[in-house]
ZAMISE-31855 format. One record per atom (N, C-alpha, C, O): atom name; x, y, z. Coordinates in pm, 1 decimal. Example, Ala and Ser with C-alpha at 12.3 -4.5 7.8 and 13.67 -1.06 7.14 Angstrom:
REM ZAMISE-31855
(r 'N' (1319.0 -569.0 780.0))
(r 'CA' (1230.0 -450.0 780.0))
(r 'C' (1320.0 -330.0 780.0))
(r 'O' (1423.6 -331.9 846.5))
(r 'N' (1285.0 -225.0 708.0))
(r 'CA' (1367.0 -106.0 714.0))
(r 'C' (1290.0 3.0 787.0))
(r 'O' (1340.9 113.8 803.9))
***
This chain:
REM ZAMISE-31855
(r 'N' (85.2 -117.7 0.0))
(r 'CA' (0.0 0.0 0.0))
(r 'C' (88.8 122.8 0.0))
(r 'O' (182.3 131.6 79.6))
(r 'N' (61.4 215.9 -86.7))
(r 'CA' (138.4 338.6 -97.6))
(r 'C' (77.9 443.9 -7.1))
(r 'O' (-44.1 458.3 1.0))
(r 'N' (165.2 518.0 61.6))
(r 'CA' (117.4 621.9 151.7))
(r 'C' (174.1 755.2 103.8))
(r 'O' (285.3 760.2 51.2))
(r 'N' (98.4 862.5 121.7))
(r 'CA' (148.3 994.5 87.3))
(r 'C' (104.7 1038.6 -49.7))
(r 'O' (-0.9 997.8 -98.2))
(r 'N' (187.0 1123.8 -114.1))
(r 'CA' (149.1 1185.9 -241.0))
(r 'C' (113.8 1085.7 -350.3))
(r 'O' (21.0 1110.4 -427.4))
(r 'N' (184.9 973.3 -359.5))
(r 'CA' (156.0 877.4 -465.7))
(r 'C' (15.8 820.4 -450.5))
(r 'O' (-55.6 805.3 -549.7))
(r 'N' (-25.3 788.1 -326.7))
(r 'CA' (-159.1 732.4 -307.7))
(r 'C' (-264.9 838.7 -331.9))
(r 'O' (-373.1 807.3 -381.5))
(r 'N' (-235.9 965.0 -297.6))
(r 'CA' (-329.3 1073.8 -325.2))
(r 'C' (-345.9 1091.5 -476.3))
(r 'O' (-456.9 1113.0 -525.1))
(r 'N' (-234.0 1082.2 -550.4))
(r 'CA' (-241.3 1091.6 -696.0))
(r 'C' (-327.1 979.4 -752.2))
(r 'O' (-407.3 1002.0 -842.8))
(r 'N' (-311.1 860.2 -700.0))
(r 'CA' (-390.5 746.3 -747.1))
(r 'C' (-538.0 767.8 -714.7))
(r 'O' (-624.2 736.5 -796.9))
(r 'N' (-567.8 819.7 -598.1))
(r 'CA' (-706.4 845.2 -560.1))
(r 'C' (-768.5 952.5 -648.0))
(r 'O' (-884.4 941.4 -687.8))
(r 'N' (-691.9 1056.1 -678.2))
(r 'CA' (-740.6 1162.5 -765.8))
(r 'C' (-766.5 1105.9 -905.0))
(r 'O' (-868.9 1135.8 -966.5))
(r 'N' (-674.7 1025.1 -954.1))
(r 'CA' (-691.4 964.9 -1086.7))
(r 'C' (-811.9 871.9 -1089.0))
(r 'O' (-887.8 872.1 -1186.0))
(r 'N' (-831.0 792.3 -983.7))
(r 'CA' (-946.3 702.6 -976.2))
(r 'C' (-1075.5 782.7 -974.8))
(r 'O' (-1171.6 746.5 -1042.7))
(r 'N' (-1078.8 889.9 -899.1))
(r 'CA' (-1198.5 975.1 -894.8))
(r 'C' (-1224.5 1036.5 -1032.1))
(r 'O' (-1339.5 1045.4 -1075.2))
(r 'N' (-1118.1 1079.2 -1101.2))
(r 'CA' (-1133.0 1135.8 -1235.3))
(r 'C' (-1187.6 1031.7 -1332.3))
(r 'O' (-1275.5 1061.8 -1413.1))
(r 'N' (-1135.5 908.6 -1324.5))
(r 'CA' (-1183.0 801.9 -1412.6))
(r 'C' (-1328.5 767.0 -1385.1))
(r 'O' (-1405.6 743.8 -1478.2))
(r 'N' (-1366.4 763.2 -1258.0))
(r 'CA' (-1506.6 734.5 -1225.1))
(r 'C' (-1599.0 843.4 -1279.6))
(r 'O' (-1706.2 813.9 -1332.3))
(r 'N' (-1556.9 969.1 -1266.6))
(r 'CA' (-1636.6 1079.7 -1320.0))
(r 'C' (-1647.7 1068.1 -1471.6))
(r 'O' (-1753.8 1093.9 -1528.5))
(r 'N' (-1539.2 1029.5 -1536.6))
(r 'CA' (-1540.9 1011.9 -1681.5))
(r 'C' (-1634.0 897.7 -1721.6))
(r 'O' (-1708.2 909.6 -1819.1))
(r 'N' (-1630.6 787.1 -1647.0))
(r 'CA' (-1721.2 674.9 -1674.3))
(r 'C' (-1865.8 720.4 -1659.9))
(r 'O' (-1949.6 687.6 -1743.9))
(r 'N' (-1895.7 795.5 -1554.6))
(r 'CA' (-2032.4 846.1 -1535.1))
(r 'C' (-2073.7 936.4 -1650.6))
(r 'O' (-2186.1 927.3 -1699.8))
(r 'N' (-1982.1 1024.1 -1694.1))
(r 'CA' (-2012.1 1114.1 -1805.3))
(r 'C' (-2038.4 1035.4 -1932.9))
(r 'O' (-2131.9 1065.3 -2007.3))
(r 'N' (-1954.9 934.1 -1957.9))
(r 'CA' (-1972.1 852.2 -2077.4))
(r 'C' (-2102.3 772.5 -2073.2))
(r 'O' (-2167.0 753.9 -2176.2))
(r 'N' (-2140.4 726.0 -1955.7))
(r 'CA' (-2268.8 656.2 -1942.3))
(r 'C' (-2383.9 747.5 -1981.6))
(r 'O' (-2476.1 705.6 -2051.6))
(r 'N' (-2378.5 872.0 -1936.7))
(r 'CA' (-2483.0 968.9 -1970.9))
(r 'C' (-2485.4 994.8 -2120.5))
(r 'O' (-2592.5 1000.8 -2180.8))
(r 'N' (-2368.1 1010.3 -2181.0))
(r 'CA' (-2361.7 1030.4 -2325.8))
(r 'C' (-2421.3 911.7 -2399.5))
(r 'O' (-2492.7 928.4 -2498.4))
(r 'N' (-2391.6 791.8 -2350.9))
(r 'CA' (-2443.2 671.2 -2414.1))
(r 'C' (-2595.0 664.6 -2401.9))
(r 'O' (-2663.5 627.3 -2497.1))
(r 'N' (-2647.9 700.7 -2285.2))
(r 'CA' (-2793.5 704.0 -2267.4))
(r 'C' (-2855.6 801.3 -2367.0))
(r 'O' (-2957.1 770.6 -2429.5))
(r 'N' (-2793.8 919.5 -2381.6))
(r 'CA' (-2843.6 1019.3 -2476.3))
(r 'C' (-2839.1 965.4 -2618.7))
(r 'O' (-2933.7 983.8 -2695.3))
(r 'N' (-2729.3 898.8 -2654.5))
(r 'CA' (-2714.5 845.4 -2790.0))
(r 'C' (-2817.0 735.2 -2816.9))
(r 'O' (-2869.7 725.1 -2927.7))
(r 'N' (-2845.2 653.3 -2716.7))
(r 'CA' (-2944.5 546.7 -2734.2))
(r 'C' (-3083.3 604.4 -2752.7))
(r 'O' (-3169.5 540.1 -2812.5))
(r 'N' (-3106.1 724.8 -2702.4))
(r 'CA' (-3236.1 788.3 -2715.6))
(r 'C' (-3252.3 861.2 -2847.9))
(r 'O' (-3358.0 919.0 -2873.6))
(r 'N' (-3148.0 859.8 -2933.8))
(r 'CA' (-3153.7 928.7 -3063.0))
(r 'C' (-3257.3 862.6 -3152.7))
(r 'O' (-3282.9 743.0 -3138.9))
(r 'N' (-3317.4 938.0 -3244.2))
(r 'CA' (-3416.1 880.0 -3335.5))
(r 'C' (-3357.6 762.2 -3412.3))
(r 'O' (-3239.3 761.2 -3446.2))
(r 'N' (-3441.0 664.0 -3439.1))
(r 'CA' (-3397.8 539.4 -3502.2))
(r 'C' (-3325.4 562.5 -3634.3))
(r 'O' (-3227.3 493.8 -3662.5))
(r 'N' (-3369.7 655.2 -3714.2))
(r 'CA' (-3308.1 680.7 -3843.8))
(r 'C' (-3167.3 735.8 -3833.8))
(r 'O' (-3093.1 732.5 -3931.9))
(r 'N' (-3128.5 786.7 -3716.6))
(r 'CA' (-2996.0 846.1 -3703.6))
(r 'C' (-2889.6 743.2 -3669.1))
(r 'O' (-2770.7 774.7 -3671.3))
(r 'N' (-2929.7 622.0 -3637.6))
(r 'CA' (-2832.1 518.1 -3604.2))
(r 'C' (-2768.3 462.1 -3729.8))
(r 'O' (-2830.2 456.0 -3836.0))
(r 'N' (-2642.6 421.3 -3715.3))
(r 'CA' (-2574.3 361.0 -3829.1))
(r 'C' (-2619.3 217.3 -3845.0))
(r 'O' (-2653.0 150.2 -3747.5))
(r 'N' (-2619.4 171.4 -3967.7))
(r 'CA' (-2655.6 32.7 -3996.0))
(r 'C' (-2539.9 -57.4 -3954.8))
(r 'O' (-2431.3 -8.7 -3923.4))
(r 'N' (-2562.8 -189.1 -3954.8))
(r 'CA' (-2459.3 -283.3 -3915.3))
(r 'C' (-2367.3 -320.8 -4029.4))
(r 'O' (-2301.6 -424.7 -4023.5))
(r 'N' (-2360.8 -240.2 -4131.4))
(r 'CA' (-2267.0 -265.7 -4239.5))
(r 'C' (-2161.9 -157.9 -4235.3))
(r 'O' (-2191.0 -44.0 -4198.8))
(r 'N' (-2041.9 -191.5 -4271.5))
(r 'CA' (-1933.8 -94.5 -4270.9))
(r 'C' (-1875.1 -82.9 -4409.8))
(r 'O' (-1898.0 -167.5 -4496.2))
(r 'N' (-1799.8 22.1 -4429.7))
(r 'CA' (-1730.6 38.6 -4556.1))
(r 'C' (-1585.3 64.6 -4526.2))
(r 'O' (-1550.9 122.3 -4423.0))
(r 'N' (-1501.5 22.4 -4615.4))
(r 'CA' (-1359.1 45.2 -4596.5))
(r 'C' (-1310.3 -16.2 -4467.3))
(r 'O' (-1343.5 -130.5 -4436.0))
(r 'N' (-1231.1 59.1 -4391.4))
(r 'CA' (-1174.2 8.5 -4267.5))
(r 'C' (-1255.8 42.0 -4145.0))
(r 'O' (-1206.6 28.9 -4032.8))
(r 'N' (-1380.2 85.1 -4163.8))
(r 'CA' (-1456.7 129.7 -4047.7))
(r 'C' (-1507.0 16.2 -3960.4))
(r 'O' (-1533.9 38.1 -3842.3))
(r 'N' (-1520.7 -103.5 -4013.9))
(r 'CA' (-1574.9 -214.8 -3936.9))
(r 'C' (-1724.4 -200.8 -3921.7))
(r 'O' (-1782.5 -99.8 -3961.4))
(r 'N' (-1786.7 -301.8 -3864.6))
(r 'CA' (-1931.4 -296.2 -3845.7))
(r 'C' (-1964.2 -235.4 -3711.2))
(r 'O' (-1878.6 -228.1 -3623.1))
(r 'N' (-2087.6 -191.9 -3695.1))
(r 'CA' (-2129.2 -136.1 -3566.1))
(r 'C' (-2119.8 -243.6 -3459.2))
(r 'O' (-2080.7 -215.1 -3346.0))
(r 'N' (-2155.2 -367.2 -3493.8))
(r 'CA' (-2147.4 -475.5 -3396.1))
(r 'C' (-2005.7 -487.5 -3341.6))
(r 'O' (-1987.2 -505.3 -3221.2))
(r 'N' (-1904.2 -478.0 -3429.6))
(r 'CA' (-1765.7 -483.5 -3383.8))
(r 'C' (-1733.9 -364.2 -3295.0))
(r 'O' (-1666.4 -379.0 -3193.1))
(r 'N' (-1782.1 -245.3 -3332.6))
(r 'CA' (-1751.8 -124.9 -3257.5))
(r 'C' (-1818.5 -126.8 -3120.6))
(r 'O' (-1764.2 -69.8 -3026.0))
(r 'N' (-1934.6 -190.8 -3107.1))
(r 'CA' (-2004.0 -195.2 -2978.9))
(r 'C' (-1927.6 -277.2 -2876.0))
(r 'O' (-1948.6 -258.7 -2756.1))
(r 'N' (-1839.1 -367.7 -2919.2))
(r 'CA' (-1766.0 -450.0 -2824.7))
(r 'C' (-1637.4 -384.6 -2776.5))
(r 'O' (-1568.9 -440.4 -2690.8))
(r 'N' (-1603.0 -267.4 -2829.8))
(r 'CA' (-1483.9 -197.6 -2783.7))
(r 'C' (-1515.0 -123.0 -2655.3))
(r 'O' (-1617.0 -54.5 -2647.2))
(r 'N' (-1429.1 -134.9 -2554.6))
(r 'CA' (-1453.6 -64.1 -2428.7))
(r 'C' (-1451.2 86.9 -2446.7))
(r 'O' (-1368.2 141.3 -2519.5))
(r 'N' (-1543.3 152.8 -2379.1))
(r 'CA' (-1545.2 299.3 -2374.4))
(r 'C' (-1445.0 345.0 -2269.4))
(r 'O' (-1375.9 445.4 -2287.1))
(r 'N' (-1438.0 269.9 -2159.7))
(r 'CA' (-1345.0 300.3 -2050.4))
(r 'C' (-1315.0 171.2 -1975.0))
(r 'O' (-1392.8 76.0 -1979.1))
(r 'N' (-1202.7 169.4 -1907.2))
(r 'CA' (-1164.4 57.1 -1822.3))
(r 'C' (-1121.4 112.8 -1687.7))
(r 'O' (-1067.6 223.3 -1680.2))
(r 'N' (-1144.9 37.0 -1581.5))
(r 'CA' (-1107.0 83.6 -1448.2))
(r 'C' (-1075.2 -34.8 -1358.6))
(r 'O' (-1113.1 -148.5 -1386.7))
(r 'N' (-1005.1 -5.7 -1250.4))
(r 'CA' (-970.4 -104.8 -1148.1))
(r 'C' (-1005.8 -44.1 -1013.2))
(r 'O' (-979.5 73.6 -988.4))
(r 'N' (-1065.8 -124.9 -925.8))
(r 'CA' (-1094.0 -78.0 -790.6))
(r 'C' (-1089.2 -196.1 -694.8))
(r 'O' (-1090.3 -311.8 -736.8))
(r 'N' (-1084.1 -165.3 -565.6))
(r 'CA' (-1085.6 -269.2 -463.5))
(r 'C' (-1211.1 -255.0 -380.8))
(r 'O' (-1261.2 -144.5 -360.3))
(r 'N' (-1261.8 -368.0 -333.1))
(r 'CA' (-1382.1 -363.4 -252.5))
(r 'C' (-1416.7 -498.0 -192.8))
(r 'O' (-1339.1 -593.4 -198.8))
(r 'N' (-1536.0 -502.9 -134.7))
(r 'CA' (-1585.8 -622.6 -66.7))
(r 'C' (-1701.8 -680.2 -147.7))
(r 'O' (-1791.5 -607.1 -189.7))
(r 'N' (-1699.4 -811.5 -169.2))
(r 'CA' (-1803.1 -878.9 -246.6))
(r 'C' (-1932.0 -884.2 -165.3))
(r 'O' (-1934.0 -928.9 -50.6))
(r 'N' (-2039.3 -837.1 -228.1))
(r 'CA' (-2170.4 -840.9 -163.5))
(r 'C' (-2253.1 -958.5 -213.8))
(r 'O' (-2327.0 -1020.2 -137.0))
(r 'N' (-2240.7 -989.8 -343.6))
(r 'CA' (-2321.8 -1095.7 -401.8))
(r 'C' (-2251.1 -1150.6 -525.2))
(r 'O' (-2185.4 -1076.3 -598.1))
(r 'N' (-2264.7 -1281.9 -548.4))
(r 'CA' (-2204.0 -1346.5 -664.7))
(r 'C' (-2306.0 -1439.4 -728.6))
(r 'O' (-2375.8 -1513.4 -659.2))
(r 'N' (-2314.4 -1435.2 -861.5))
(r 'CA' (-2394.2 -1533.0 -934.9))
(r 'C' (-2314.7 -1571.0 -1059.4))
(r 'O' (-2205.5 -1518.8 -1081.7))
(r 'N' (-2367.5 -1659.4 -1138.4))
(r 'CA' (-2300.4 -1699.6 -1260.5))
(r 'C' (-2298.4 -1589.4 -1364.9))
(r 'O' (-2220.3 -1595.3 -1459.9))
(r 'N' (-2383.8 -1488.7 -1348.1))
(r 'CA' (-2394.2 -1381.9 -1448.1))
(r 'C' (-2337.0 -1248.6 -1402.5))
(r 'O' (-2306.7 -1162.7 -1485.3))
(r 'N' (-2321.6 -1230.0 -1269.5))
(r 'CA' (-2272.0 -1101.5 -1221.2))
(r 'C' (-2208.7 -1115.7 -1083.8))
(r 'O' (-2226.3 -1215.5 -1014.0))
(r 'N' (-2133.9 -1011.3 -1047.8))
(r 'CA' (-2075.7 -1001.9 -914.2))
(r 'C' (-2096.0 -858.1 -867.5))
(r 'O' (-2066.7 -763.5 -940.5))
(r 'N' (-2146.4 -842.6 -745.5))
(r 'CA' (-2167.1 -709.7 -689.3))
(r 'C' (-2057.7 -684.3 -587.0))
(r 'O' (-2034.9 -764.0 -496.0))
(r 'N' (-1990.5 -570.4 -604.5))
(r 'CA' (-1877.6 -535.0 -518.4))
(r 'C' (-1899.9 -395.0 -464.4))
(r 'O' (-1933.8 -303.2 -539.0))
(r 'N' (-1880.4 -379.2 -332.7))
(r 'CA' (-1891.0 -248.1 -268.7))
(r 'C' (-1752.7 -184.0 -270.0))
(r 'O' (-1658.5 -236.4 -210.6))
(r 'N' (-1741.3 -70.8 -338.1))
(r 'CA' (-1614.3 -0.4 -351.0))
(r 'C' (-1560.0 36.5 -212.9))
(r 'O' (-1631.4 95.1 -131.6))
(r 'N' (-1435.7 2.8 -186.7))
(r 'CA' (-1372.8 27.6 -57.2))
(r 'C' (-1366.8 177.0 -24.9))
(r 'O' (-1386.8 215.3 90.4))
(r 'N' (-1339.9 261.8 -123.8))
(r 'CA' (-1320.9 403.9 -96.9))
(r 'C' (-1450.9 483.3 -92.6))
(r 'O' (-1465.3 573.9 -10.5))
(r 'N' (-1544.9 450.7 -179.5))
(r 'CA' (-1666.6 532.3 -190.0))
(r 'C' (-1788.8 468.4 -125.4))
(r 'O' (-1885.8 537.3 -93.9))
(r 'N' (-1784.4 336.6 -105.6))
(r 'CA' (-1900.6 266.2 -51.7))
(r 'C' (-2008.1 240.5 -156.5))
(r 'O' (-2114.0 186.2 -125.0))
(r 'N' (-1981.2 279.3 -281.3))
(r 'CA' (-2078.1 258.6 -388.4))
(r 'C' (-2076.7 113.8 -435.2))
(r 'O' (-1970.6 52.0 -444.3))
(r 'N' (-2196.0 58.9 -465.2))
(r 'CA' (-2200.5 -77.0 -519.6))
(r 'C' (-2177.1 -75.8 -670.5))
(r 'O' (-2227.3 11.9 -740.8))
(r 'N' (-2102.5 -171.1 -718.8))
(r 'CA' (-2082.2 -191.5 -861.8))
(r 'C' (-2128.1 -332.6 -895.0))
(r 'O' (-2081.2 -429.2 -834.7))
(r 'N' (-2218.4 -344.9 -989.4))
(r 'CA' (-2260.0 -476.0 -1038.0))
(r 'C' (-2189.3 -497.2 -1170.9))
(r 'O' (-2216.3 -428.4 -1269.3))
(r 'N' (-2098.7 -593.3 -1171.8))
(r 'CA' (-2019.5 -622.5 -1290.5))
(r 'C' (-2071.7 -749.7 -1354.7))
(r 'O' (-2088.8 -851.3 -1287.4))
(r 'N' (-2096.8 -744.2 -1483.8))
(r 'CA' (-2142.1 -862.7 -1555.9))
(r 'C' (-2025.2 -958.0 -1573.4))
(r 'O' (-1912.1 -916.0 -1597.3))
(r 'N' (-2053.8 -1086.0 -1561.3))
(r 'CA' (-1953.2 -1190.1 -1576.9))
(r 'C' (-1976.8 -1257.4 -1711.3))
(r 'O' (-2089.3 -1295.3 -1743.6))
(r 'N' (-1869.4 -1272.2 -1790.3))
(r 'CA' (-1877.9 -1338.5 -1920.4))
(r 'C' (-1777.5 -1452.6 -1925.0))
(r 'O' (-1704.2 -1476.8 -1829.2))
(r 'N' (-1775.6 -1521.8 -2037.7))
(r 'CA' (-1678.4 -1630.7 -2054.6))
(r 'C' (-1535.0 -1577.3 -2054.0))
(r 'O' (-1440.8 -1653.3 -2031.6))
(r 'N' (-1518.2 -1448.8 -2078.2))
(r 'CA' (-1385.0 -1388.2 -2080.3))
(r 'C' (-1339.0 -1336.5 -1944.2))
(r 'O' (-1223.2 -1297.6 -1928.9))
(r 'N' (-1428.3 -1335.7 -1845.4))
(r 'CA' (-1392.2 -1289.3 -1710.8))
(r 'C' (-1295.3 -1388.9 -1648.0))
(r 'O' (-1318.3 -1509.8 -1651.9))
(r 'N' (-1188.8 -1338.4 -1591.1))
(r 'CA' (-1088.2 -1422.5 -1524.2))
(r 'C' (-1091.4 -1392.0 -1374.8))
(r 'O' (-1101.6 -1276.3 -1334.1))
(r 'N' (-1082.4 -1498.0 -1293.2))
(r 'CA' (-1077.5 -1481.0 -1147.5))
(r 'C' (-959.7 -1561.0 -1093.5))
(r 'O' (-928.3 -1669.9 -1141.6))
(r 'N' (-895.5 -1503.6 -991.7))
(r 'CA' (-780.9 -1570.4 -930.4))
(r 'C' (-787.5 -1555.7 -778.7))
(r 'O' (-832.1 -1454.2 -725.3))
(r 'N' (-742.1 -1658.9 -713.1))
(r 'CA' (-721.5 -1656.1 -568.7))
(r 'C' (-577.9 -1700.5 -548.7))
(r 'O' (-545.6 -1817.8 -567.8))
(r 'N' (-492.4 -1608.2 -510.8))
(r 'CA' (-349.2 -1638.1 -504.9))
(r 'C' (-299.6 -1663.9 -646.1))
(r 'O' (-324.1 -1584.2 -736.6))
(r 'N' (-229.6 -1775.5 -664.9))
(r 'CA' (-178.6 -1811.2 -798.0))
(r 'C' (-274.8 -1901.0 -874.2))
(r 'O' (-246.2 -1941.3 -987.0))
(r 'N' (-388.4 -1932.5 -813.5))
(r 'CA' (-481.0 -2028.9 -872.7))
(r 'C' (-597.5 -1959.5 -943.1))
(r 'O' (-661.2 -1870.0 -887.6))
(r 'N' (-623.4 -2002.0 -1064.6))
(r 'CA' (-740.2 -1952.1 -1137.1))
(r 'C' (-863.2 -2026.5 -1084.7))
(r 'O' (-861.2 -2148.5 -1068.7))
(r 'N' (-970.6 -1950.6 -1058.3))
(r 'CA' (-1092.4 -2009.8 -1003.1))
(r 'C' (-1214.3 -1958.8 -1080.2))
(r 'O' (-1207.9 -1854.6 -1145.5))
(r 'N' (-1325.6 -2033.0 -1072.3))
(r 'CA' (-1450.4 -1979.6 -1129.4))
(r 'C' (-1498.6 -1862.7 -1043.1))
(r 'O' (-1480.1 -1863.5 -921.4))
(r 'N' (-1559.2 -1764.3 -1104.8))
(r 'CA' (-1610.5 -1648.8 -1031.0))
(r 'C' (-1706.9 -1694.0 -921.3))
(r 'O' (-1710.7 -1634.3 -813.7))
(r 'N' (-1783.9 -1797.9 -947.7))
(r 'CA' (-1882.3 -1845.2 -849.8))
(r 'C' (-1818.7 -1900.5 -722.5))
(r 'O' (-1889.1 -1922.2 -623.9))
(r 'N' (-1687.8 -1923.6 -722.3))
(r 'CA' (-1620.1 -1968.4 -599.1))
(r 'C' (-1579.5 -1852.8 -508.9))
(r 'O' (-1534.7 -1874.3 -396.3))
(r 'N' (-1595.0 -1730.2 -557.9))
(r 'CA' (-1564.4 -1613.7 -474.9))
(r 'C' (-1679.5 -1596.7 -376.8))
(r 'O' (-1795.5 -1592.3 -417.8))
(r 'N' (-1649.3 -1587.1 -250.1))
(r 'CA' (-1751.3 -1582.6 -145.6))
(r 'C' (-1786.1 -1440.2 -103.9))
(r 'O' (-1703.5 -1349.2 -109.8))
(r 'N' (-1910.2 -1424.3 -62.0))
(r 'CA' (-1957.1 -1297.1 -7.7))
(r 'C' (-1866.1 -1256.7 107.5))
(r 'O' (-1830.0 -1339.2 191.4))
(r 'N' (-1829.5 -1128.8 110.7))
(r 'CA' (-1741.6 -1078.1 215.9))
(r 'C' (-1594.5 -1077.6 177.7))
(r 'O' (-1512.6 -1017.4 247.1))
(r 'N' (-1559.8 -1144.9 67.0))
(r 'CA' (-1420.1 -1147.5 23.3))
(r 'C' (-1377.0 -1009.6 -23.7))
(r 'O' (-1454.1 -936.9 -86.3))
(r 'N' (-1252.7 -974.6 7.3))
(r 'CA' (-1193.6 -851.2 -43.1))
(r 'C' (-1133.8 -884.2 -179.4))
(r 'O' (-1063.5 -984.2 -194.1))
(r 'N' (-1161.7 -800.1 -279.5))
(r 'CA' (-1115.5 -826.4 -415.3))
(r 'C' (-1062.3 -699.9 -481.4))
(r 'O' (-1092.8 -588.1 -439.8))
(r 'N' (-983.3 -719.9 -583.8))
(r 'CA' (-943.5 -613.1 -675.5))
(r 'C' (-1009.4 -650.2 -807.8))
(r 'O' (-984.6 -757.9 -862.0))
(r 'N' (-1092.5 -561.8 -859.0))
(r 'CA' (-1168.5 -591.9 -979.8))
(r 'C' (-1132.1 -495.9 -1092.1))
(r 'O' (-1120.7 -375.1 -1071.2))
(r 'N' (-1114.4 -550.5 -1209.5))
(r 'CA' (-1093.9 -472.5 -1331.1))
(r 'C' (-1218.7 -489.7 -1415.2))
(r 'O' (-1272.4 -600.0 -1426.2))
(r 'N' (-1265.4 -379.5 -1475.4))
(r 'CA' (-1382.0 -392.1 -1560.9))
(r 'C' (-1375.0 -296.6 -1677.9))
(r 'O' (-1303.2 -196.6 -1674.9))
(r 'N' (-1451.0 -329.5 -1781.1))
(r 'CA' (-1465.1 -245.0 -1899.4))
(r 'C' (-1607.6 -194.5 -1905.9))
(r 'O' (-1701.5 -267.8 -1874.8))
(r 'N' (-1623.9 -70.6 -1945.9))
(r 'CA' (-1755.5 -15.0 -1973.6))
(r 'C' (-1776.7 -30.1 -2123.6))
(r 'O' (-1704.8 29.6 -2203.6))
(r 'N' (-1875.7 -110.1 -2161.0))
(r 'CA' (-1905.2 -137.6 -2301.1))
(r 'C' (-2054.6 -119.0 -2322.9))
(r 'O' (-2135.6 -186.1 -2259.0))
(r 'N' (-2090.8 -29.6 -2411.5))
(r 'CA' (-2231.8 -7.2 -2447.4))
(r 'C' (-2321.2 6.6 -2323.9))
(r 'O' (-2430.4 -50.0 -2319.7))
(r 'N' (-2275.9 80.4 -2225.1))
(r 'CA' (-2357.3 106.5 -2107.4))
(r 'C' (-2351.5 -1.5 -2001.0))
(r 'O' (-2406.6 17.3 -1892.6))
(r 'N' (-2286.8 -113.6 -2028.1))
(r 'CA' (-2275.7 -221.1 -1929.6))
(r 'C' (-2135.5 -227.7 -1873.2))
(r 'O' (-2038.8 -191.8 -1940.5))
(r 'N' (-2124.4 -273.8 -1749.2))
(r 'CA' (-1993.4 -291.1 -1687.8))
(r 'C' (-1962.4 -440.2 -1685.7))
(r 'O' (-2036.5 -518.9 -1626.8))
(r 'N' (-1853.4 -478.2 -1749.8))
(r 'CA' (-1814.7 -617.4 -1767.7))
(r 'C' (-1684.2 -645.9 -1694.5))
(r 'O' (-1581.5 -584.2 -1722.7))
(r 'N' (-1689.0 -739.8 -1600.3))
(r 'CA' (-1569.2 -777.9 -1525.6))
(r 'C' (-1469.4 -843.1 -1620.3))
(r 'O' (-1505.1 -932.1 -1697.6))
(r 'N' (-1343.9 -798.5 -1613.9))
(r 'CA' (-1239.7 -860.7 -1694.6))
(r 'C' (-1147.5 -946.5 -1608.2))
(r 'O' (-1105.2 -1054.3 -1650.0))
(r 'N' (-1116.5 -898.4 -1487.6))
(r 'CA' (-1027.5 -971.7 -1396.1))
(r 'C' (-1071.0 -944.3 -1252.8))
(r 'O' (-1095.1 -829.5 -1215.5))
(r 'N' (-1081.2 -1049.8 -1172.5))
(r 'CA' (-1112.6 -1034.1 -1030.5))
(r 'C' (-1009.4 -1113.8 -952.1))
(r 'O' (-996.5 -1235.1 -968.9))
(r 'N' (-936.9 -1044.2 -866.7))
(r 'CA' (-836.3 -1108.4 -782.4))
(r 'C' (-883.1 -1105.7 -639.1))
(r 'O' (-909.3 -998.9 -583.8))
(r 'N' (-894.1 -1223.1 -578.2))
(r 'CA' (-935.5 -1231.5 -438.1))
(r 'C' (-815.1 -1193.8 -352.8))
(r 'O' (-708.1 -1253.6 -364.7))
(r 'N' (-833.6 -1093.1 -265.8))
(r 'CA' (-725.6 -1045.8 -180.8))
(r 'C' (-730.7 -1110.0 -43.8))
(r 'O' (-627.1 -1125.2 21.0))
(r 'N' (-848.6 -1148.0 1.6))
(r 'CA' (-864.8 -1210.9 132.0))
(r 'C' (-1008.0 -1201.0 177.2))
(r 'O' (-1093.4 -1147.9 106.2))
(r 'N' (-1034.0 -1252.4 295.5))
(r 'CA' (-1168.2 -1247.2 354.5))
(r 'C' (-1180.9 -1119.2 434.8))
(r 'O' (-1087.8 -1078.9 504.5))
(r 'N' (-1296.4 -1055.6 424.7))
(r 'CA' (-1322.0 -930.6 496.5))
(r 'C' (-1316.1 -951.8 647.7))
(r 'O' (-1362.0 -1053.3 700.0))
(r 'N' (-1258.8 -854.0 715.6))
(r 'CA' (-1259.3 -856.3 863.7))
(r 'C' (-1375.0 -771.6 909.9))
(r 'O' (-1374.9 -649.7 892.7))
(r 'N' (-1473.1 -835.5 968.1))
(r 'CA' (-1592.1 -761.5 1010.2))
(r 'C' (-1594.0 -745.1 1159.3))
(r 'O' (-1686.8 -685.3 1213.7))
***
């Protein structure tokens, strides 16, 4: 754990990234509310790729630490250690989970576990990319 200016810089950067994610979510909501005729079709020309391909690109990525509140095969809810805010991260076949050096299924992570979670914001959804179990919460 870093103490002093470096940890303050990290906290400021994390707060900035969270604000950016919130702003991007709002922009995405606004864009989804656009009239149907204004949306691009699923065909691309040249090197632009299709909209389907573009929808899978992350808008933002972030890492945070927190305590697991709930786990299912489709999602994991984590309470952010610094803000107390809950994050529900969708779990996909690409989500990786580890406990120590061992890779584990996300469903083996227990409620109350302390974790470090990485996620991508894609098309308004938050998708877990990596979850590392740090230990069991001390209550």
